[in-house]
C-alpha positions as CSV (number, residue, x, y, z in Angstrom):
1,M,-15.1,58.4,26.5
2,K,-14.7,57.6,22.8
3,S,-18.5,57.4,22.4
4,L,-21.7,58.4,24.2
5,K,-22.5,54.7,24.1
6,P,-19.3,52.9,25.0
7,K,-18.0,49.4,25.2
8,I,-18.3,47.7,28.6
9,A,-16.7,44.4,29.5
10,I,-18.1,42.3,32.4
11,I,-15.8,39.7,34.0
12,G,-18.0,37.0,35.5
13,A,-21.2,35.5,34.1
14,G,-22.7,34.5,37.5
15,N,-25.8,36.0,39.1
16,V,-24.5,39.5,39.4
17,G,-22.6,39.7,36.1
18,S,-25.5,38.3,34.0
19,T,-28.1,40.4,35.8
20,F,-25.9,43.5,35.3
21,A,-25.6,42.6,31.6
22,F,-29.4,42.4,31.3
23,S,-29.9,45.7,33.2
24,L,-27.2,47.4,31.0
25,M,-28.8,46.1,27.8
26,I,-32.2,47.6,28.7
27,S,-30.7,50.8,29.9
28,G,-29.3,51.6,26.4
29,L,-26.0,52.9,27.9
30,A,-23.6,50.7,26.0
31,R,-23.1,50.2,22.3
32,E,-21.2,47.0,23.0
33,I,-21.3,44.5,26.0
34,V,-18.8,41.6,26.2
35,L,-19.2,38.9,28.9
36,V,-16.0,37.1,30.0
37,D,-16.1,33.9,32.1
38,K,-13.9,30.9,32.5
39,N,-17.0,28.8,32.0
40,E,-17.3,29.5,28.3
41,L,-20.5,27.5,28.0
42,L,-22.2,29.5,30.7
43,A,-21.2,32.8,29.1
44,K,-22.4,31.7,25.7
45,G,-25.7,30.6,27.2
46,E,-26.2,34.0,28.9
47,I,-25.4,35.8,25.7
48,M,-27.8,33.8,23.6
49,D,-30.6,34.5,26.1
50,L,-29.8,38.2,26.1
51,N,-29.5,38.5,22.3
52,H,-32.9,36.8,21.8
53,G,-34.5,39.8,23.5
54,L,-32.7,42.5,21.6
55,S,-35.7,43.3,19.5
56,F,-37.4,44.5,22.7
57,A,-34.4,46.7,23.8
58,H,-31.8,49.1,22.5
59,P,-29.5,48.1,19.6
60,T,-26.5,46.7,21.3
61,K,-23.7,44.3,20.3
62,I,-23.6,41.6,23.0
63,Y,-21.2,38.7,22.8
64,A,-19.0,36.3,24.9
65,A,-15.2,36.3,24.6
66,G,-11.9,35.6,26.5
67,Y,-10.0,38.4,28.1
68,E,-9.1,39.7,24.6
69,G,-12.7,40.9,24.5
70,C,-11.6,43.7,27.0
71,K,-9.7,45.4,24.2
72,D,-10.8,49.0,23.8
73,A,-13.3,48.7,26.6
74,D,-14.2,52.0,28.3
75,I,-15.2,50.3,31.6
76,V,-14.4,46.8,32.8
77,V,-16.7,45.6,35.6
78,I,-15.3,42.7,37.7
79,T,-18.0,40.5,39.3
80,A,-16.1,37.2,39.2
81,G,-15.4,35.5,42.5
82,V,-16.3,32.9,45.1
83,K,-19.9,33.1,45.9
84,Q,-20.9,34.1,49.4
85,K,-22.8,31.3,51.2
86,P,-25.4,31.6,54.0
87,G,-23.7,32.3,57.3
88,Q,-20.5,33.7,55.6
89,S,-19.4,37.3,55.9
90,R,-17.9,39.1,53.0
91,I,-14.6,39.0,54.7
92,D,-14.7,35.2,54.8
93,L,-14.1,35.3,51.0
94,V,-11.0,37.4,51.0
95,H,-8.1,35.0,50.4
96,K,-9.7,32.9,47.7
97,N,-10.8,36.0,45.8
98,V,-7.5,37.7,46.1
99,T,-5.9,34.6,44.5
100,L,-8.4,34.8,41.7
101,F,-7.8,38.6,41.2
102,K,-4.1,38.0,40.9
103,D,-4.9,36.1,37.7
104,I,-7.8,38.3,36.5
105,V,-6.4,41.8,36.8
106,P,-3.1,41.2,34.8
107,E,-5.2,39.7,32.0
108,I,-7.5,42.7,31.9
109,I,-4.6,45.2,31.8
110,K,-2.9,43.2,29.0
111,Y,-5.7,44.2,26.7
112,S,-7.3,47.3,28.3
113,V,-4.8,49.8,29.7
114,N,-7.1,52.8,29.2
115,A,-10.3,51.4,30.9
116,I,-11.9,52.4,34.2
117,L,-12.0,49.3,36.4
118,L,-15.1,48.9,38.6
119,V,-14.8,46.1,41.2
120,V,-17.9,44.4,42.6
121,T,-16.6,41.2,44.0
122,N,-16.6,40.9,47.8
123,P,-14.9,41.9,50.0
124,V,-15.1,44.8,47.6
125,D,-13.0,47.3,49.6
126,I,-10.0,44.9,49.9
127,L,-10.3,43.7,46.3
128,T,-10.5,47.3,45.0
129,Y,-7.2,48.0,46.8
130,I,-5.7,44.8,45.4
131,T,-6.9,45.7,41.9
132,L,-5.3,49.1,42.3
133,K,-2.0,47.7,43.4
134,I,-1.8,44.9,40.8
135,S,-3.0,47.1,37.9
136,G,-0.7,50.1,38.5
137,L,-3.5,52.3,37.3
138,P,-4.2,55.8,38.7
139,S,-6.4,55.7,41.7
140,N,-9.2,57.6,40.0
141,R,-9.6,54.8,37.4
142,V,-10.0,52.0,40.0
143,L,-13.1,52.0,42.1
144,G,-15.4,49.6,43.9
145,S,-19.2,49.5,44.1
146,G,-18.7,50.1,47.8
147,T,-21.7,51.2,49.8
148,V,-23.8,52.5,46.9
149,L,-26.3,49.6,47.4
150,D,-26.2,49.9,51.2
151,T,-27.0,53.6,50.9
152,A,-29.9,52.8,48.6
153,R,-31.2,50.2,51.1
154,L,-31.0,52.8,53.8
155,K,-33.0,55.4,51.8
156,Y,-35.6,52.7,51.0
157,M,-36.0,51.6,54.6
158,L,-36.2,55.2,55.9
159,S,-38.8,56.0,53.2
160,E,-40.9,53.0,54.2
161,Y,-40.7,53.9,57.9
162,Y,-41.3,57.6,57.6
163,K,-43.6,57.5,54.5
164,V,-41.4,59.7,52.3
165,D,-40.2,59.4,48.7
166,P,-36.6,58.0,48.9
167,N,-35.5,60.6,46.4
168,N,-36.2,63.2,49.1
169,I,-33.9,61.5,51.6
170,H,-30.2,62.2,51.7
171,A,-28.2,59.8,53.8
172,Y,-25.0,57.8,53.4
173,I,-23.6,54.5,54.6
174,I,-19.8,54.8,54.6
175,G,-16.8,52.7,55.6
176,E,-16.4,49.0,54.8
177,H,-19.1,47.4,52.6
178,G,-19.7,44.9,55.4
179,D,-20.2,44.4,59.1
180,T,-18.2,47.5,60.2
181,E,-20.0,50.0,57.9
182,L,-21.7,53.0,59.5
183,P,-24.6,55.4,58.8
184,V,-23.8,59.1,58.8
185,W,-26.8,60.4,60.7
186,S,-25.1,63.7,61.4
187,N,-25.4,64.6,57.7
188,A,-28.7,62.9,57.0
189,T,-31.7,65.0,55.8
190,I,-35.3,64.5,54.7
191,G,-36.5,67.3,52.5
192,G,-33.5,69.4,53.4
193,I,-34.3,69.1,57.1
194,D,-32.0,67.4,59.6
195,I,-33.4,63.9,60.0
196,E,-33.9,64.2,63.8
197,K,-35.6,67.6,63.4
198,Y,-37.8,66.2,60.6
199,C,-38.9,63.2,62.7
200,S,-39.5,65.3,65.9
201,G,-41.4,68.0,64.0
202,Y,-43.3,66.0,61.4
203,V,-43.6,62.5,62.6
204,R,-43.8,62.4,66.4
205,P,-42.9,64.7,69.3
206,R,-39.5,63.1,69.7
207,I,-37.4,60.6,67.7
208,A,-36.4,57.4,69.4
209,K,-32.7,56.8,68.7
210,N,-33.3,53.1,68.7
211,E,-35.6,53.5,65.7
212,L,-32.7,54.7,63.5
213,S,-30.5,52.1,65.0
214,E,-33.0,49.3,64.2
215,I,-33.3,50.6,60.6
216,F,-29.5,50.6,60.2
217,E,-29.2,47.1,61.5
218,N,-31.8,45.9,59.0
219,V,-29.7,47.6,56.2
220,K,-26.5,46.1,57.4
221,N,-28.0,42.6,57.5
222,A,-30.1,42.8,54.4
223,A,-27.7,40.8,52.2
224,Y,-27.5,38.0,54.7
225,H,-31.3,37.7,54.8
226,I,-31.5,37.7,50.9
227,I,-28.8,35.1,50.6
228,E,-30.5,32.9,53.2
229,A,-33.7,33.2,51.3
230,K,-32.7,32.9,47.6
231,G,-28.9,32.2,47.6
232,A,-27.6,35.4,46.2
233,T,-28.3,39.1,45.7
234,N,-28.4,40.3,42.1
235,Y,-31.2,42.7,41.1
236,S,-30.4,45.7,43.3
237,I,-26.6,45.4,43.0
238,A,-27.1,45.3,39.2
239,L,-29.1,48.5,39.2
240,S,-26.6,50.2,41.4
241,L,-23.9,49.2,38.9
242,V,-26.0,50.8,36.1
243,K,-26.1,54.0,38.2
244,I,-22.3,54.1,38.6
245,T,-21.8,53.2,34.9
246,R,-24.3,55.9,33.8
247,S,-22.5,58.5,35.9
248,I,-19.2,57.6,34.2
249,V,-20.3,57.4,30.6
250,R,-22.6,60.4,30.8
251,N,-20.1,62.5,32.8
252,E,-22.9,63.1,35.4
253,N,-20.8,64.2,38.4
254,S,-23.0,62.1,40.6
255,I,-22.1,61.9,44.3
256,L,-21.9,58.2,45.2
257,P,-20.3,56.3,48.1
258,V,-17.9,54.2,46.1
259,S,-14.9,52.5,47.4
260,T,-11.8,54.6,46.5
261,L,-8.3,55.2,47.7
262,I,-8.2,57.8,50.5
263,T,-5.4,59.8,52.0
264,D,-5.4,61.5,55.4
265,Y,-9.1,61.1,55.8
266,Y,-9.6,61.4,59.6
267,D,-6.1,59.9,60.0
268,I,-6.8,57.1,57.5
269,S,-4.5,56.7,54.5
270,D,-3.5,54.1,51.9
271,L,-6.8,52.3,52.0
272,C,-9.8,51.8,49.7
273,I,-13.0,52.5,51.6
274,S,-16.4,53.8,50.8
275,I,-16.7,57.6,50.9
276,P,-19.1,59.9,49.0
277,S,-17.3,60.7,45.8
278,R,-17.9,62.7,42.6
279,I,-18.1,60.2,39.7
280,N,-17.7,61.3,36.1
281,S,-15.8,60.3,32.9
282,N,-12.6,60.4,34.9
283,G,-13.8,57.8,37.3
284,V,-13.5,59.1,40.8
285,D,-13.0,62.8,40.2
286,M,-12.7,63.6,43.9
287,Y,-14.0,62.3,47.2
288,L,-15.8,64.5,49.8
289,R,-14.5,65.2,53.3
290,L,-17.6,64.8,55.4
291,D,-18.0,66.7,58.7
292,L,-18.4,63.6,60.9
293,S,-19.4,63.5,64.5
294,E,-16.8,62.3,67.0
295,Q,-18.7,58.9,67.3
296,E,-18.8,58.6,63.5
297,Q,-15.1,59.3,63.2
298,K,-14.4,56.6,65.8
299,L,-16.5,54.1,63.9
300,L,-14.9,54.9,60.6
301,R,-11.4,54.4,62.1
302,I,-12.6,51.0,63.5
303,S,-13.9,50.1,60.0
304,A,-10.6,51.1,58.4
305,S,-8.6,49.3,61.0
306,T,-10.5,46.1,60.3
307,L,-9.7,46.3,56.6
308,K,-6.1,47.1,57.2
309,K,-5.5,44.2,59.5
310,I,-6.8,41.8,56.7
311,I,-4.7,43.5,54.0
312,K,-1.6,42.9,56.1
313,T,-2.2,39.2,55.8
314,I,-2.2,39.3,52.0
315,D,0.9,38.7,50.0
316,L,1.2,41.4,47.3
């Protein structure tokens, strides 16, 4: 990083991109925020609205531009894409967004060859892989938001159910950010105690397996419910992007389940998928090889297979 408060470019001024710009502005992480969107009027309107509140936030240069605005950016966050509609899965968006990314990514690279690229657009695992292939960048510098938000949802719902601060819960959602994602119960802890032992010893005589299953189903379907109710998810994904960005610009070495290229991970290779990874100024510094149960291994392979089948239909 050239600065402790770097330049961050956001591609896409829709619900997610504009909410992330707002969250980033009040976080004080960036010295410069540039918003890029094919709808120039929309981008200018969002920028005007943000700048009018700068006296209440941290000093930041915020402006709209074309792709030339990505020049010298430390991080480029891609949120542009076809909006997920009620009843649609993330996978339903794949071909339209791949076509869009074939235009977007070369434009970014034309002006910003040294940036870390953070992909948010769905289906995020496939588009992270596409971005990696099109950009030609090292795999550590291309990552997707992955299941960072899904994991936060899991921690929240567990905290509500078991009446525990979510910061004292350690549990991950891995795999596809979508319908084939899976919880890693074998590694989950509350206050350092295995989650099943905690629940049997401190909550009730025995834990009902269907309780955890029900909680996970609520996590997996959360976005569908939000989209049905208000048309889009934006606040929590924006906050998760701030967390990823903070880990990069402050070199925090946070462990986050981002989408990253994996090799020989339970026989899975050449695929971007969400795995707990160490995030710092290098981007994805390394990913962790979790000790998964046999059932979790099986589910992860199914998740990977689902993504690979779709990737094979894409013309790269």
